[in-house]
All heavy atoms as TSV, in Angstrom:
chain	resi	resn	atom	element	x	y	z
A	1	MET	N	N	79.812	113.042	116.309
A	1	MET	CA	C	80.342	112.418	115.249
A	1	MET	C	C	80.719	113.425	114.154
A	1	MET	O	O	80.047	114.402	113.938
A	1	MET	CB	C	79.376	111.428	114.472
A	1	MET	CG	C	79.987	110.724	113.483
A	1	MET	SD	S	79.084	109.735	112.229
A	1	MET	CE	C	78.045	108.659	112.996
A	2	GLY	N	N	81.905	113.335	113.478
A	2	GLY	CA	C	82.545	114.288	112.533
A	2	GLY	C	C	81.736	114.117	111.220
A	2	GLY	O	O	80.784	113.386	111.090
A	3	GLU	N	N	82.226	114.910	110.421
A	3	GLU	CA	C	81.652	114.993	108.966
A	3	GLU	C	C	81.861	113.803	108.165
A	3	GLU	O	O	82.820	113.072	108.365
A	3	GLU	CB	C	82.241	116.145	108.270
A	3	GLU	CG	C	81.699	116.541	106.878
A	3	GLU	CD	C	82.308	117.606	106.164
A	3	GLU	OE1	O	82.908	118.415	106.939
A	3	GLU	OE2	O	82.160	117.720	105.012
A	4	THR	N	N	80.884	113.285	107.383
A	4	THR	CA	C	80.961	112.126	106.670
A	4	THR	C	C	80.795	112.350	105.166
A	4	THR	O	O	80.195	113.381	104.899
A	4	THR	CB	C	79.892	110.983	107.062
A	4	THR	OG1	O	78.625	111.521	106.816
A	4	THR	CG2	C	80.103	110.653	108.469
A	5	ILE	N	N	81.299	111.439	104.384
A	5	ILE	CA	C	81.083	111.497	102.948
A	5	ILE	C	C	80.480	110.231	102.531
A	5	ILE	O	O	80.503	109.230	103.136
A	5	ILE	CB	C	82.539	111.829	102.136
A	5	ILE	CG1	C	83.357	110.601	102.341
A	5	ILE	CG2	C	82.858	113.159	102.438
A	5	ILE	CD1	C	84.652	110.790	101.609
A	6	GLN	N	N	79.936	110.241	101.298
A	6	GLN	CA	C	79.211	108.992	100.590
A	6	GLN	C	C	80.201	108.546	99.538
A	6	GLN	O	O	80.446	109.285	98.751
A	6	GLN	CB	C	77.783	109.391	100.233
A	6	GLN	CG	C	76.822	109.914	101.335
A	6	GLN	CD	C	76.498	108.773	102.205
A	6	GLN	OE1	O	76.302	107.639	101.945
A	6	GLN	NE2	N	76.668	109.238	103.520
A	7	ILE	N	N	80.404	107.148	99.615
A	7	ILE	CA	C	81.083	106.556	98.760
A	7	ILE	C	C	80.343	105.279	98.264
A	7	ILE	O	O	79.337	104.901	98.950
A	7	ILE	CB	C	82.477	106.212	99.024
A	7	ILE	CG1	C	82.566	105.179	100.234
A	7	ILE	CG2	C	83.311	107.496	99.345
A	7	ILE	CD1	C	83.864	104.683	100.563
A	8	ALA	N	N	80.823	104.499	97.129
A	8	ALA	CA	C	80.181	103.357	96.859
A	8	ALA	C	C	81.341	102.218	96.832
A	8	ALA	O	O	82.496	102.488	96.368
A	8	ALA	CB	C	79.630	103.228	95.516
A	9	ILE	N	N	81.163	101.126	97.553
A	9	ILE	CA	C	82.047	100.056	97.545
A	9	ILE	C	C	81.330	98.794	97.007
A	9	ILE	O	O	80.313	98.291	97.385
A	9	ILE	CB	C	82.501	99.654	99.072
A	9	ILE	CG1	C	83.047	100.863	99.797
A	9	ILE	CG2	C	83.458	98.522	99.011
A	9	ILE	CD1	C	83.384	100.667	101.246
A	10	ASN	N	N	81.967	98.396	95.882
A	10	ASN	CA	C	81.397	97.212	95.066
A	10	ASN	C	C	79.985	97.443	94.885
A	10	ASN	O	O	79.104	96.483	94.964
A	10	ASN	CB	C	81.742	95.820	95.813
A	10	ASN	CG	C	83.186	95.578	96.010
A	10	ASN	OD1	O	84.023	96.232	95.291
A	10	ASN	ND2	N	83.586	94.591	96.693
A	11	GLY	N	N	79.593	98.604	94.484
A	11	GLY	CA	C	78.222	98.985	94.108
A	11	GLY	C	C	77.303	99.239	95.240
A	11	GLY	O	O	76.130	99.547	95.059
A	12	GLU	N	N	77.748	99.175	96.501
A	12	GLU	CA	C	76.797	99.444	97.718
A	12	GLU	C	C	77.300	100.835	98.394
A	12	GLU	O	O	78.398	100.922	98.542
A	12	GLU	CB	C	76.952	98.338	98.821
A	12	GLU	CG	C	76.333	97.145	98.234
A	12	GLU	CD	C	76.276	95.959	99.273
A	12	GLU	OE1	O	76.395	96.358	100.449
A	12	GLU	OE2	O	76.193	94.815	98.957
A	13	GLY	N	N	76.307	101.642	98.560
A	13	GLY	CA	C	76.597	102.920	99.215
A	13	GLY	C	C	77.095	102.753	100.661
A	13	GLY	O	O	76.728	101.772	101.353
A	14	ARG	N	N	77.947	103.666	101.158
A	14	ARG	CA	C	78.546	103.531	102.467
A	14	ARG	C	C	79.051	105.033	102.881
A	14	ARG	O	O	79.417	105.761	102.043
A	14	ARG	CB	C	79.768	102.636	102.478
A	14	ARG	CG	C	80.314	102.533	103.844
A	14	ARG	CD	C	81.510	101.557	103.805
A	14	ARG	NE	N	82.053	101.230	105.065
A	14	ARG	CZ	C	81.777	100.246	105.933
A	14	ARG	NH1	N	80.925	99.350	105.423
A	14	ARG	NH2	N	82.327	100.163	107.063
A	15	SER	N	N	78.823	105.317	104.112
A	15	SER	CA	C	79.312	106.542	104.701
A	15	SER	C	C	80.658	106.244	105.320
A	15	SER	O	O	80.796	105.357	106.061
A	15	SER	CB	C	78.326	107.090	105.692
A	15	SER	OG	O	77.124	107.442	105.254
A	16	VAL	N	N	81.525	107.292	105.127
A	16	VAL	CA	C	82.861	107.045	105.878
A	16	VAL	C	C	83.105	108.519	106.325
A	16	VAL	O	O	82.661	109.555	105.800
A	16	VAL	CB	C	84.006	106.606	104.926
A	16	VAL	CG1	C	83.717	105.199	104.427
A	16	VAL	CG2	C	84.175	107.448	103.588
A	17	GLY	N	N	84.213	108.610	107.212
A	17	GLY	CA	C	84.596	109.868	107.802
A	17	GLY	C	C	85.265	110.762	106.744
A	17	GLY	O	O	86.070	110.152	105.887
A	18	ALA	N	N	85.012	111.980	106.680
A	18	ALA	CA	C	85.695	112.774	105.718
A	18	ALA	C	C	87.166	112.733	106.073
A	18	ALA	O	O	87.688	112.687	107.139
A	18	ALA	CB	C	85.185	114.308	105.933
A	19	GLY	N	N	88.009	112.793	104.972
A	19	GLY	CA	C	89.485	112.528	105.100
A	19	GLY	C	C	89.955	111.102	105.267
A	19	GLY	O	O	91.142	110.943	105.398
A	20	ALA	N	N	89.067	110.203	105.331
A	20	ALA	CA	C	89.522	108.739	105.389
A	20	ALA	C	C	90.279	108.480	104.182
A	20	ALA	O	O	90.035	108.918	103.083
A	20	ALA	CB	C	88.262	107.888	105.528
A	21	THR	N	N	91.241	107.499	104.461
A	21	THR	CA	C	92.110	107.090	103.243
A	21	THR	C	C	91.745	105.634	102.897
A	21	THR	O	O	90.960	104.925	103.567
A	21	THR	CB	C	93.611	106.978	103.722
A	21	THR	OG1	O	93.770	106.149	104.761
A	21	THR	CG2	C	94.219	108.391	104.144
A	22	VAL	N	N	92.243	105.222	101.825
A	22	VAL	CA	C	91.945	103.871	101.385
A	22	VAL	C	C	92.483	102.872	102.474
A	22	VAL	O	O	91.755	101.932	102.849
A	22	VAL	CB	C	92.629	103.559	100.092
A	22	VAL	CG1	C	92.683	102.169	99.621
A	22	VAL	CG2	C	92.110	104.413	98.921
A	23	ALA	N	N	93.636	103.150	103.147
A	23	ALA	CA	C	94.221	102.093	104.045
A	23	ALA	C	C	93.241	102.180	105.288
A	23	ALA	O	O	93.022	101.194	105.868
A	23	ALA	CB	C	95.540	102.673	104.488
A	24	ALA	N	N	92.729	103.365	105.689
A	24	ALA	CA	C	91.824	103.373	106.795
A	24	ALA	C	C	90.605	102.652	106.457
A	24	ALA	O	O	90.011	101.932	107.445
A	24	ALA	CB	C	91.478	104.863	107.190
A	25	LEU	N	N	90.064	102.764	105.334
A	25	LEU	CA	C	88.743	102.113	105.011
A	25	LEU	C	C	89.040	100.603	104.921
A	25	LEU	O	O	88.199	99.807	105.516
A	25	LEU	CB	C	88.321	102.489	103.490
A	25	LEU	CG	C	87.178	101.750	102.980
A	25	LEU	CD1	C	85.968	102.031	103.917
A	25	LEU	CD2	C	86.899	102.166	101.519
A	26	LEU	N	N	90.147	100.105	104.423
A	26	LEU	CA	C	90.439	98.682	104.429
A	26	LEU	C	C	90.517	98.116	105.919
A	26	LEU	O	O	90.117	97.046	106.300
A	26	LEU	CB	C	91.713	98.432	103.725
A	26	LEU	CG	C	91.619	98.662	102.148
A	26	LEU	CD1	C	92.928	98.486	101.469
A	26	LEU	CD2	C	90.646	97.770	101.529
A	27	ALA	N	N	91.128	99.005	106.757
A	27	ALA	CA	C	91.279	98.538	108.221
A	27	ALA	C	C	89.895	98.354	108.723
A	27	ALA	O	O	89.570	97.503	109.581
A	27	ALA	CB	C	92.201	99.557	108.964
A	28	GLU	N	N	89.076	99.438	108.540
A	28	GLU	CA	C	87.813	99.463	109.169
A	28	GLU	C	C	86.898	98.219	108.638
A	28	GLU	O	O	86.148	97.632	109.317
A	28	GLU	CB	C	87.020	100.683	108.654
A	28	GLU	CG	C	85.588	100.835	109.147
A	28	GLU	CD	C	84.934	102.148	108.703
A	28	GLU	OE1	O	85.621	103.201	108.645
A	28	GLU	OE2	O	83.725	102.097	108.396
A	29	LEU	N	N	87.117	97.845	107.383
A	29	LEU	CA	C	86.465	96.607	106.801
A	29	LEU	C	C	87.145	95.242	107.235
A	29	LEU	O	O	86.563	94.299	106.958
A	29	LEU	CB	C	86.498	96.773	105.252
A	29	LEU	CG	C	85.686	97.802	104.674
A	29	LEU	CD1	C	85.928	97.968	103.232
A	29	LEU	CD2	C	84.096	97.785	104.933
A	30	GLY	N	N	88.321	95.450	107.875
A	30	GLY	CA	C	88.906	94.191	108.363
A	30	GLY	C	C	89.664	93.438	107.334
A	30	GLY	O	O	89.883	92.195	107.292
A	31	LEU	N	N	90.057	94.199	106.225
A	31	LEU	CA	C	90.818	93.572	105.126
A	31	LEU	C	C	92.314	93.837	105.192
A	31	LEU	O	O	92.770	94.931	105.570
A	31	LEU	CB	C	90.305	94.154	103.776
A	31	LEU	CG	C	88.762	93.920	103.533
A	31	LEU	CD1	C	88.340	94.547	102.241
A	31	LEU	CD2	C	88.514	92.428	103.496
A	32	ASP	N	N	93.102	92.767	104.774
A	32	ASP	CA	C	94.466	92.801	104.882
A	32	ASP	C	C	94.889	93.583	103.609
A	32	ASP	O	O	94.634	93.059	102.563
A	32	ASP	CB	C	95.070	91.340	104.880
A	32	ASP	CG	C	96.567	91.255	104.977
A	32	ASP	OD1	O	97.167	92.312	104.674
A	32	ASP	OD2	O	97.088	90.286	105.480
A	33	THR	N	N	95.563	94.606	103.668
A	33	THR	CA	C	96.102	95.338	102.383
A	33	THR	C	C	96.894	94.587	101.599
A	33	THR	O	O	96.965	94.880	100.295
A	33	THR	CB	C	96.743	96.659	102.875
A	33	THR	OG1	O	97.928	96.342	103.697
A	33	THR	CG2	C	95.946	97.567	103.659
A	34	ARG	N	N	97.560	93.585	102.046
A	34	ARG	CA	C	98.361	92.656	101.215
A	34	ARG	C	C	97.609	91.680	100.416
A	34	ARG	O	O	98.144	91.081	99.415
A	34	ARG	CB	C	99.362	91.852	101.996
A	34	ARG	CG	C	100.298	92.842	102.827
A	34	ARG	CD	C	101.101	91.965	103.898
A	34	ARG	NE	N	100.174	91.505	104.810
A	34	ARG	CZ	C	100.522	90.641	105.877
A	34	ARG	NH1	N	101.728	90.268	106.000
A	34	ARG	NH2	N	99.507	90.216	106.617
A	35	LYS	N	N	96.314	91.603	100.687
A	35	LYS	CA	C	95.477	90.527	99.984
A	35	LYS	C	C	94.349	91.110	99.271
A	35	LYS	O	O	93.379	90.420	99.046
A	35	LYS	CB	C	94.969	89.544	101.098
A	35	LYS	CG	C	96.103	88.690	101.736
A	35	LYS	CD	C	95.624	87.738	102.695
A	35	LYS	CE	C	96.732	87.034	103.433
A	35	LYS	NZ	N	96.331	86.066	104.306
A	36	VAL	N	N	94.404	92.416	99.013
A	36	VAL	CA	C	93.255	92.985	98.142
A	36	VAL	C	C	93.846	93.901	97.122
A	36	VAL	O	O	95.073	94.341	97.147
A	36	VAL	CB	C	92.368	93.906	99.007
A	36	VAL	CG1	C	91.712	92.980	100.126
A	36	VAL	CG2	C	93.184	95.111	99.696
A	37	ALA	N	N	93.033	94.096	96.093
A	37	ALA	CA	C	93.268	95.103	95.030
A	37	ALA	C	C	92.196	96.048	94.998
A	37	ALA	O	O	91.084	95.732	95.266
A	37	ALA	CB	C	93.407	94.397	93.688
A	38	VAL	N	N	92.555	97.294	94.931
A	38	VAL	CA	C	91.476	98.391	94.994
A	38	VAL	C	C	91.487	99.210	93.690
A	38	VAL	O	O	92.471	99.636	93.184
A	38	VAL	CB	C	91.761	99.322	96.161
A	38	VAL	CG1	C	90.835	100.451	96.330
A	38	VAL	CG2	C	91.772	98.515	97.532
A	39	GLU	N	N	90.331	99.448	93.201
A	39	GLU	CA	C	90.190	100.331	92.052
A	39	GLU	C	C	89.271	101.414	92.547
A	39	GLU	O	O	88.205	101.207	93.110
A	39	GLU	CB	C	89.437	99.505	90.996
A	39	GLU	CG	C	89.100	100.386	89.672
A	39	GLU	CD	C	88.402	99.519	88.637
A	39	GLU	OE1	O	88.958	98.753	87.820
A	39	GLU	OE2	O	87.197	99.614	88.607
A	40	ARG	N	N	89.714	102.671	92.179
A	40	ARG	CA	C	89.032	103.863	92.698
A	40	ARG	C	C	88.770	104.582	91.369
A	40	ARG	O	O	89.573	105.053	90.617
A	40	ARG	CB	C	89.884	104.716	93.527
A	40	ARG	CG	C	89.279	105.999	94.112
A	40	ARG	CD	C	90.244	106.724	94.867
A	40	ARG	NE	N	89.757	108.049	95.212
A	40	ARG	CZ	C	90.517	109.110	95.577
A	40	ARG	NH1	N	91.803	108.882	95.603
A	40	ARG	NH2	N	89.958	110.158	95.806
A	41	ASN	N	N	87.380	104.790	91.116
A	41	ASN	CA	C	86.826	105.519	89.935
A	41	ASN	C	C	87.487	105.016	88.757
A	41	ASN	O	O	87.920	105.682	87.859
A	41	ASN	CB	C	87.036	107.017	90.112
A	41	ASN	CG	C	86.364	107.585	91.280
A	41	ASN	OD1	O	85.315	107.133	91.808
A	41	ASN	ND2	N	86.961	108.467	92.045
A	42	GLU	N	N	87.514	103.632	88.533
A	42	GLU	CA	C	88.030	102.874	87.339
A	42	GLU	C	C	89.463	103.054	87.157
A	42	GLU	O	O	90.069	102.767	86.005
A	42	GLU	CB	C	87.239	103.329	86.146
A	42	GLU	CG	C	85.639	103.157	86.286
A	42	GLU	CD	C	85.039	103.480	85.187
A	42	GLU	OE1	O	85.444	103.852	84.076
A	42	GLU	OE2	O	83.701	103.336	85.168
A	43	GLU	N	N	90.259	103.352	88.264
A	43	GLU	CA	C	91.702	103.356	88.126
A	43	GLU	C	C	92.240	102.545	89.288
A	43	GLU	O	O	91.908	102.748	90.496
A	43	GLU	CB	C	92.261	104.744	88.185
A	43	GLU	CG	C	91.990	105.615	86.964
A	43	GLU	CD	C	92.726	107.067	86.976
A	43	GLU	OE1	O	93.648	107.171	87.708
A	43	GLU	OE2	O	92.166	107.788	86.300
A	44	ILE	N	N	93.282	101.747	88.938
A	44	ILE	CA	C	93.872	100.818	90.060
A	44	ILE	C	C	94.671	101.758	91.010
A	44	ILE	O	O	95.343	102.646	90.539
A	44	ILE	CB	C	94.814	99.788	89.356
A	44	ILE	CG1	C	94.016	98.786	88.474
A	44	ILE	CG2	C	95.568	99.035	90.535
A	44	ILE	CD1	C	93.128	97.939	89.270
A	45	VAL	N	N	94.479	101.509	92.264
A	45	VAL	CA	C	95.323	102.303	93.298
A	45	VAL	C	C	96.445	101.483	93.676
A	45	VAL	O	O	96.313	100.268	94.171
A	45	VAL	CB	C	94.344	102.580	94.550
A	45	VAL	CG1	C	95.103	103.166	95.694
A	45	VAL	CG2	C	93.124	103.292	94.206
A	46	PRO	N	N	97.634	101.926	93.351
A	46	PRO	CA	C	98.883	101.218	93.957
A	46	PRO	C	C	98.861	100.866	95.398
A	46	PRO	O	O	98.550	101.893	96.155
A	46	PRO	CB	C	100.065	102.090	93.434
A	46	PRO	CG	C	99.534	103.064	92.349
A	46	PRO	CD	C	97.897	103.278	92.763
A	47	ARG	N	N	99.058	99.845	95.754
A	47	ARG	CA	C	99.086	99.374	97.140
A	47	ARG	C	C	100.008	100.370	97.930
A	47	ARG	O	O	99.731	100.689	99.166
A	47	ARG	CB	C	99.715	97.963	97.293
A	47	ARG	CG	C	99.496	97.397	98.687
A	47	ARG	CD	C	99.977	95.878	98.837
A	47	ARG	NE	N	98.866	95.211	98.289
A	47	ARG	CZ	C	99.078	94.390	97.143
A	47	ARG	NH1	N	100.266	94.320	96.606
A	47	ARG	NH2	N	97.979	93.795	96.640
A	48	SER	N	N	101.161	100.821	97.417
A	48	SER	CA	C	102.100	101.628	98.200
A	48	SER	C	C	101.469	103.045	98.454
A	48	SER	O	O	102.047	103.773	99.308
A	48	SER	CB	C	103.376	101.895	97.417
A	48	SER	OG	O	103.070	102.513	96.149
A	49	THR	N	N	100.352	103.371	97.857
A	49	THR	CA	C	99.718	104.593	98.032
A	49	THR	C	C	98.438	104.674	98.888
A	49	THR	O	O	97.805	105.669	99.073
A	49	THR	CB	C	99.444	105.417	96.656
A	49	THR	OG1	O	98.331	104.726	96.033
A	49	THR	CG2	C	100.719	105.586	95.868
A	50	TYR	N	N	98.067	103.481	99.462
A	50	TYR	CA	C	96.884	103.321	100.143
A	50	TYR	C	C	96.680	104.337	101.304
A	50	TYR	O	O	95.680	104.948	101.413
A	50	TYR	CB	C	96.716	101.973	100.713
A	50	TYR	CG	C	96.272	100.904	99.735
A	50	TYR	CD1	C	96.196	99.499	100.182
A	50	TYR	CD2	C	96.014	101.037	98.415
A	50	TYR	CE1	C	95.790	98.590	99.317
A	50	TYR	CE2	C	95.697	100.110	97.557
A	50	TYR	CZ	C	95.559	98.716	97.912
A	50	TYR	OH	O	95.232	97.805	97.173
A	51	ALA	N	N	97.749	104.446	102.022
A	51	ALA	CA	C	97.686	105.539	103.073
A	51	ALA	C	C	97.596	106.950	102.765
A	51	ALA	O	O	97.179	107.916	103.582
A	51	ALA	CB	C	98.952	105.287	104.098
A	52	ALA	N	N	98.049	107.274	101.488
A	52	ALA	CA	C	98.019	108.629	101.054
A	52	ALA	C	C	96.806	108.984	100.251
A	52	ALA	O	O	96.561	110.214	99.940
A	52	ALA	CB	C	99.263	108.910	100.201
A	53	GLN	N	N	96.026	108.008	99.759
A	53	GLN	CA	C	94.834	108.235	98.916
A	53	GLN	C	C	93.708	108.590	99.823
A	53	GLN	O	O	92.926	107.628	100.344
A	53	GLN	CB	C	94.524	106.898	98.160
A	53	GLN	CG	C	95.516	106.618	97.083
A	53	GLN	CD	C	95.365	107.508	95.947
A	53	GLN	OE1	O	94.281	107.937	95.523
A	53	GLN	NE2	N	96.505	107.825	95.334
A	54	ALA	N	N	93.414	109.868	99.935
A	54	ALA	CA	C	92.120	110.328	100.627
A	54	ALA	C	C	90.909	110.102	99.819
A	54	ALA	O	O	90.801	110.372	98.649
A	54	ALA	CB	C	92.349	111.747	100.973
A	55	LEU	N	N	89.900	109.535	100.394
A	55	LEU	CA	C	88.673	109.284	99.742
A	55	LEU	C	C	87.812	110.583	99.678
A	55	LEU	O	O	88.049	111.473	100.492
A	55	LEU	CB	C	87.806	108.293	100.530
A	55	LEU	CG	C	88.483	107.025	100.665
A	55	LEU	CD1	C	87.612	106.018	101.596
A	55	LEU	CD2	C	88.629	106.241	99.189
A	56	ALA	N	N	87.069	110.745	98.535
A	56	ALA	CA	C	86.266	111.991	98.224
A	56	ALA	C	C	84.811	111.619	98.142
A	56	ALA	O	O	84.506	110.461	97.621
A	56	ALA	CB	C	86.769	112.665	97.081
A	57	GLU	N	N	83.897	112.563	98.339
A	57	GLU	CA	C	82.506	112.380	98.129
A	57	GLU	C	C	82.274	111.786	96.713
A	57	GLU	O	O	82.864	112.354	95.725
A	57	GLU	CB	C	81.786	113.822	98.185
A	57	GLU	CG	C	80.328	113.686	97.935
A	57	GLU	CD	C	79.518	113.095	99.187
A	57	GLU	OE1	O	79.989	113.156	100.306
A	57	GLU	OE2	O	78.494	112.380	98.911
A	58	GLY	N	N	81.467	110.700	96.634
A	58	GLY	CA	C	81.028	110.140	95.356
A	58	GLY	C	C	82.012	109.072	94.720
A	58	GLY	O	O	81.788	108.591	93.592
A	59	ASP	N	N	83.305	108.866	95.469
A	59	ASP	CA	C	84.161	107.971	94.978
A	59	ASP	C	C	83.469	106.602	94.842
A	59	ASP	O	O	82.505	106.050	95.617
A	59	ASP	CB	C	85.327	107.786	95.925
A	59	ASP	CG	C	86.442	108.733	95.631
A	59	ASP	OD1	O	86.347	109.555	94.563
A	59	ASP	OD2	O	87.394	108.698	96.472
A	60	ARG	N	N	83.847	105.843	93.760
A	60	ARG	CA	C	83.537	104.491	93.532
A	60	ARG	C	C	84.502	103.566	93.539
A	60	ARG	O	O	85.477	103.587	92.751
A	60	ARG	CB	C	82.685	104.437	92.065
A	60	ARG	CG	C	81.382	105.315	91.896
A	60	ARG	CD	C	80.898	105.238	90.574
A	60	ARG	NE	N	81.740	105.260	89.383
A	60	ARG	CZ	C	82.487	106.077	88.951
A	60	ARG	NH1	N	82.374	107.357	89.414
A	60	ARG	NH2	N	83.298	106.041	87.905
A	61	LEU	N	N	84.485	102.612	94.526
A	61	LEU	CA	C	85.664	101.624	94.840
A	61	LEU	C	C	85.110	100.344	94.555
A	61	LEU	O	O	84.009	99.903	94.699
A	61	LEU	CB	C	86.049	101.661	96.304
A	61	LEU	CG	C	86.600	103.060	96.772
A	61	LEU	CD1	C	86.718	102.979	98.349
A	61	LEU	CD2	C	87.825	103.461	96.152
A	62	GLU	N	N	86.098	99.514	93.900
A	62	GLU	CA	C	85.957	98.137	93.871
A	62	GLU	C	C	87.045	97.476	94.522
A	62	GLU	O	O	88.129	97.894	94.244
A	62	GLU	CB	C	85.838	97.712	92.260
A	62	GLU	CG	C	84.735	98.288	91.354
A	62	GLU	CD	C	83.378	97.674	91.765
A	62	GLU	OE1	O	83.346	96.466	92.179
A	62	GLU	OE2	O	82.440	98.455	91.669
A	63	ILE	N	N	86.701	96.651	95.408
A	63	ILE	CA	C	87.683	95.900	96.260
A	63	ILE	C	C	87.740	94.448	95.871
A	63	ILE	O	O	86.578	93.721	96.042
A	63	ILE	CB	C	87.493	96.144	97.721
A	63	ILE	CG1	C	87.607	97.760	98.010
A	63	ILE	CG2	C	88.595	95.425	98.465
A	63	ILE	CD1	C	87.278	98.117	99.438
A	64	VAL	N	N	88.663	93.895	95.538
A	64	VAL	CA	C	88.777	92.450	95.187
A	64	VAL	C	C	89.710	91.774	96.236
A	64	VAL	O	O	90.880	92.242	96.531
A	64	VAL	CB	C	89.375	92.209	93.830
A	64	VAL	CG1	C	89.607	90.674	93.534
A	64	VAL	CG2	C	88.535	92.907	92.780
A	65	HIS	N	N	89.223	90.785	96.928
A	65	HIS	CA	C	89.984	90.138	97.991
A	65	HIS	C	C	90.460	88.821	97.424
A	65	HIS	O	O	89.737	87.958	96.890
A	65	HIS	CB	C	89.028	89.853	99.182
A	65	HIS	CG	C	89.637	89.394	100.438
A	65	HIS	ND1	N	89.277	88.239	101.242
A	65	HIS	CD2	C	90.756	89.741	101.085
A	65	HIS	CE1	C	90.063	88.017	102.048
A	65	HIS	NE2	N	91.002	88.937	102.082
A	66	PHE	N	N	91.809	88.662	97.509
A	66	PHE	CA	C	92.523	87.327	97.035
A	66	PHE	C	C	92.514	86.358	98.152
A	66	PHE	O	O	92.843	86.657	99.136
A	66	PHE	CB	C	93.832	87.581	96.563
A	66	PHE	CG	C	93.917	88.625	95.447
A	66	PHE	CD1	C	94.388	89.940	95.690
A	66	PHE	CD2	C	93.514	88.287	94.123
A	66	PHE	CE1	C	94.444	90.943	94.695
A	66	PHE	CE2	C	93.581	89.273	93.183
A	66	PHE	CZ	C	94.023	90.608	93.338
A	67	ILE	N	N	91.904	85.132	97.902
A	67	ILE	CA	C	92.003	84.039	98.807
A	67	ILE	C	C	92.982	82.947	98.246
A	67	ILE	O	O	92.618	82.433	97.141
A	67	ILE	CB	C	90.540	83.480	98.973
A	67	ILE	CG1	C	89.624	84.719	99.459
A	67	ILE	CG2	C	90.419	82.420	99.804
A	67	ILE	CD1	C	88.134	84.319	99.580
A	68	GLY	N	N	93.859	82.653	99.134
A	68	GLY	CA	C	94.707	81.523	98.693
A	68	GLY	C	C	94.171	80.141	99.071
A	68	GLY	O	O	93.274	80.080	99.846
A	69	GLY	N	N	94.801	79.139	98.329
A	69	GLY	CA	C	94.195	77.817	98.614
A	69	GLY	C	C	94.984	76.904	97.871
A	69	GLY	O	O	95.697	77.213	97.020
A	70	GLY	N	N	94.545	75.626	97.950
A	70	GLY	CA	C	95.353	74.661	97.155
A	70	GLY	C	C	94.969	73.224	97.506
A	70	GLY	O	O	94.272	72.898	98.274
């Protein structure tokens, strides 16, 4: 297994592969990038940059999943 880093997602610790991106993390979690909002270290991550945003040791992410209904 390759090198990993420690991050927090919605307050829970998690190990991810070094160099992982926000997009890769969302895919690993099975989340549709069109239906979530991501905050990284208290800053909103623009959806258009998910694939370019590499995660770093100690990052704190908040992921909000939008659920449609009616």
